[in-house]
One Martini backbone bead per residue (centre of mass of N, CA, C, O) as a GRO file, in nm:
protein
  189
    1MET     BB    1  -0.867   7.541   5.814
    2SER     BB    2  -0.794   7.784   5.999
    3ALA     BB    3  -0.487   7.765   5.950
    4VAL     BB    4  -0.497   7.803   5.643
    5GLN     BB    5  -0.638   8.071   5.643
    6ALA     BB    6  -0.435   8.232   5.817
    7HIS     BB    7  -0.192   8.191   5.647
    8LEU     BB    8  -0.300   8.315   5.374
    9ASP     BB    9  -0.385   8.598   5.510
   10SER     BB   10  -0.072   8.673   5.595
   11LEU     BB   11  -0.007   8.717   5.307
   12THR     BB   12   0.095   8.817   5.034
   13HIS     BB   13   0.013   8.792   4.715
   14ASP     BB   14   0.275   8.662   4.615
   15GLU     BB   15   0.287   8.447   4.840
   16ARG     BB   16   0.011   8.320   4.792
   17LEU     BB   17   0.056   8.237   4.498
   18ALA     BB   18   0.297   8.052   4.552
   19GLU     BB   19   0.150   7.862   4.742
   20CYS     BB   20  -0.070   7.775   4.538
   21ARG     BB   21   0.141   7.676   4.313
   22SER     BB   22   0.254   7.431   4.517
   23ILE     BB   23  -0.012   7.272   4.479
   24GLY     BB   24  -0.110   6.961   4.435
   25LYS     BB   25  -0.337   6.724   4.372
   26LYS     BB   26  -0.359   6.598   4.655
   27ARG     BB   27  -0.402   6.872   4.807
   28GLN     BB   28  -0.642   6.970   4.652
   29ARG     BB   29  -0.828   6.747   4.729
   30TRP     BB   30  -0.814   6.793   5.034
   31LEU     BB   31  -0.909   7.093   5.028
   32TYR     BB   32  -1.184   7.043   4.905
   33ASP     BB   33  -1.294   6.859   5.128
   34ALA     BB   34  -1.229   7.053   5.373
   35ALA     BB   35  -1.415   7.302   5.250
   36ASP     BB   36  -1.675   7.175   5.321
   37GLY     BB   37  -1.858   7.427   5.475
   38TYR     BB   38  -1.651   7.646   5.582
   39MET     BB   39  -1.658   7.898   5.349
   40PRO     BB   40  -1.881   8.090   5.244
   41ILE     BB   41  -1.972   8.188   4.913
   42ASP     BB   42  -2.003   8.447   4.670
   43LEU     BB   43  -1.992   8.683   4.419
   44ASP     BB   44  -1.821   8.889   4.597
   45PHE     BB   45  -1.568   8.715   4.608
   46LEU     BB   46  -1.494   8.744   4.306
   47VAL     BB   47  -1.664   9.038   4.288
   48PRO     BB   48  -1.630   9.302   4.437
   49GLU     BB   49  -1.816   9.577   4.467
   50ASP     BB   50  -1.561   9.785   4.435
   51ALA     BB   51  -1.491   9.707   4.132
   52GLY     BB   52  -1.726   9.708   3.963
   53ASP     BB   53  -1.845   9.741   3.644
   54ALA     BB   54  -1.683   9.597   3.380
   55LYS     BB   55  -1.455   9.460   3.556
   56GLU     BB   56  -1.168   9.286   3.607
   57VAL     BB   57  -1.116   8.972   3.787
   58VAL     BB   58  -0.834   8.802   3.896
   59HIS     BB   59  -0.771   8.437   3.907
   60HIS     BB   60  -0.529   8.259   3.989
   61GLY     BB   61  -0.415   7.929   3.864
   62LYS     BB   62  -0.405   7.577   3.965
   63ASN     BB   63  -0.390   7.265   3.832
   64SER     BB   64  -0.402   6.890   3.801
   65LEU     BB   65  -0.279   6.884   3.542
   66PRO     BB   66  -0.005   6.790   3.340
   67VAL     BB   67  -0.086   7.055   3.168
   68PHE     BB   68  -0.145   7.378   3.183
   69THR     BB   69  -0.146   7.469   3.508
   70HIS     BB   70  -0.148   7.775   3.432
   71PHE     BB   71  -0.394   8.020   3.506
   72ALA     BB   72  -0.713   8.206   3.456
   73LYS     BB   73  -0.988   8.352   3.613
   74VAL     BB   74  -1.218   8.582   3.461
   75PHE     BB   75  -1.415   8.836   3.611
   76THR     BB   76  -1.753   8.987   3.595
   77ARG     BB   77  -1.979   9.262   3.627
   78PRO     BB   78  -2.216   9.312   3.422
   79GLU     BB   79  -2.367   9.513   3.187
   80GLY     BB   80  -2.716   9.546   3.138
   81ASP     BB   81  -3.036   9.438   3.030
   82ASP     BB   82  -2.911   9.125   2.968
   83VAL     BB   83  -2.867   9.085   3.290
   84PRO     BB   84  -2.900   8.869   3.510
   85ASP     BB   85  -2.944   8.807   3.811
   86GLY     BB   86  -2.685   8.639   3.979
   87GLU     BB   87  -2.426   8.704   3.774
   88LEU     BB   88  -2.133   8.610   3.612
   89TRP     BB   89  -1.863   8.670   3.391
   90GLY     BB   90  -1.627   8.464   3.192
   91TYR     BB   91  -1.280   8.340   3.161
   92ASN     BB   92  -0.997   8.171   3.028
   93ARG     BB   93  -0.666   8.235   3.098
   94GLY     BB   94  -0.391   8.176   2.879
   95SER     BB   95  -0.219   8.084   2.655
   96ALA     BB   96  -0.196   8.142   2.329
   97PHE     BB   97  -0.241   7.847   2.248
   98VAL     BB   98  -0.504   7.793   2.403
   99GLU     BB   99  -0.677   8.039   2.297
  100THR     BB  100  -0.650   7.954   1.991
  101TYR     BB  101  -0.717   7.624   1.995
  102VAL     BB  102  -0.936   7.607   2.223
  103GLY     BB  103  -1.006   7.874   2.388
  104PRO     BB  104  -1.165   8.079   2.633
  105GLY     BB  105  -1.380   7.962   2.817
  106TYR     BB  106  -1.660   8.046   2.870
  107PHE     BB  107  -1.885   8.182   3.136
  108VAL     BB  108  -2.119   8.130   3.404
  109THR     BB  109  -2.189   8.263   3.731
  110HIS     BB  110  -2.332   8.104   4.024
  111LEU     BB  111  -2.515   7.972   4.235
  112HIS     BB  112  -2.525   7.684   4.409
  113ASP     BB  113  -2.709   7.440   4.543
  114ALA     BB  114  -2.491   7.449   4.734
  115GLU     BB  115  -2.437   7.602   5.008
  116GLY     BB  116  -2.166   7.836   4.963
  117GLU     BB  117  -2.151   7.784   4.651
  118LEU     BB  118  -2.008   7.782   4.324
  119LEU     BB  119  -2.085   7.805   3.961
  120VAL     BB  120  -1.901   7.719   3.679
  121ASP     BB  121  -2.070   7.765   3.366
  122TYR     BB  122  -2.020   7.611   3.040
  123LEU     BB  123  -2.318   7.583   2.931
  124ARG     BB  124  -2.277   7.893   2.945
  125VAL     BB  125  -2.267   8.200   2.760
  126PRO     BB  126  -2.214   8.495   2.685
  127PRO     BB  127  -2.372   8.714   2.448
  128ARG     BB  128  -2.110   8.885   2.514
  129ARG     BB  129  -1.859   9.114   2.546
  130PRO     BB  130  -1.800   9.270   2.865
  131VAL     BB  131  -1.494   9.347   2.789
  132ASP     BB  132  -1.259   9.518   2.682
  133GLY     BB  133  -1.016   9.284   2.531
  134TRP     BB  134  -1.162   9.050   2.511
  135PRO     BB  135  -1.239   8.779   2.378
  136GLU     BB  136  -1.412   8.615   2.176
  137VAL     BB  137  -1.718   8.472   2.178
  138LEU     BB  138  -1.744   8.122   2.228
  139PRO     BB  139  -1.834   7.827   2.198
  140ASN     BB  140  -1.764   7.516   2.369
  141SER     BB  141  -1.778   7.361   2.068
  142ALA     BB  142  -1.529   7.499   1.978
  143ARG     BB  143  -1.282   7.362   1.876
  144LEU     BB  144  -1.107   7.217   2.146
  145SER     BB  145  -1.321   7.292   2.364
  146ARG     BB  146  -1.499   7.031   2.337
  147PHE     BB  147  -1.276   6.874   2.529
  148VAL     BB  148  -1.280   7.080   2.785
  149TYR     BB  149  -1.561   7.265   2.835
  150ASN     BB  150  -1.772   7.092   2.726
  151GLY     BB  151  -1.990   7.004   2.987
  152THR     BB  152  -1.883   7.196   3.209
  153GLN     BB  153  -1.840   7.221   3.577
  154ASP     BB  154  -1.758   7.430   3.851
  155ILE     BB  155  -1.673   7.398   4.191
  156LEU     BB  156  -1.679   7.636   4.462
  157ARG     BB  157  -1.467   7.700   4.744
  158GLY     BB  158  -1.377   7.834   5.044
  159VAL     BB  159  -1.063   7.939   5.224
  160SER     BB  160  -1.018   8.252   5.188
  161GLU     BB  161  -1.025   8.577   5.108
  162HIS     BB  162  -0.853   8.486   4.813
  163VAL     BB  163  -0.930   8.167   4.832
  164SER     BB  164  -1.000   7.894   4.615
  165ILE     BB  165  -1.168   7.578   4.545
  166GLY     BB  166  -1.183   7.319   4.284
  167ARG     BB  167  -1.418   7.120   4.077
  168ALA     BB  168  -1.468   6.915   3.813
  169THR     BB  169  -1.734   6.867   3.581
  170LYS     BB  170  -1.902   6.613   3.362
  171ARG     BB  171  -2.206   6.563   3.301
  172GLY     BB  172  -2.244   6.535   3.637
  173LYS     BB  173  -1.942   6.433   3.681
  174ASP     BB  174  -1.684   6.375   3.850
  175MET     BB  175  -1.358   6.472   3.835
  176ASN     BB  176  -0.995   6.430   3.821
  177ALA     BB  177  -1.021   6.760   3.902
  178TRP     BB  178  -0.834   7.041   4.022
  179PHE     BB  179  -0.835   7.381   4.177
  180ILE     BB  180  -0.663   7.692   4.236
  181LEU     BB  181  -0.748   8.024   4.364
  182CYS     BB  182  -0.609   8.371   4.327
  183ARG     BB  183  -0.681   8.688   4.416
  184GLU     BB  184  -0.645   8.979   4.315
  185PRO     BB  185  -0.620   9.278   4.386
  186VAL     BB  186  -0.864   9.531   4.426
  187VAL     BB  187  -0.955   9.803   4.235
  188ALA     BB  188  -1.142  10.058   4.260
  189GLY     BB  189  -1.410  10.145   4.017
   0.00000   0.00000   0.00000
């Protein structure tokens, strides 16, 4: 893992993203298993403090599914009195087709029970749109989202300074689905 981390950290963002998008299902599964306990991450990994509140931080992804493999998980540190401590809000940004017919797949992210891991929790959605320009907040039981996000939680593990690896679970059971995320450089907000 230290060699993987050093390699990814030595690349430019574009090179790192291309490397992440070249990794197929078998390697994603290996990387997820290898990352267990390797590099603990917290919410600042997803949205660094200097990003500011109510600013989006994009993590480009590639999943192990047979279609719609490129997507992004977009996170923010929301503002307001209705925001519980220790959580980020976000959604899945995909093609216009996916966002129109499936839905945005909103989620709440918080620390996972396993130390050093994060939980992207589709069982909860933000009570409101946290960033101007984001899609309307819909329950994950709406549209075709009920077959994709409803009942789903993703577990994230750290790989390098900008890269994490995840595995989807549905109704508490591991799915045969992994994904890798590569964070865009953050502009101080």
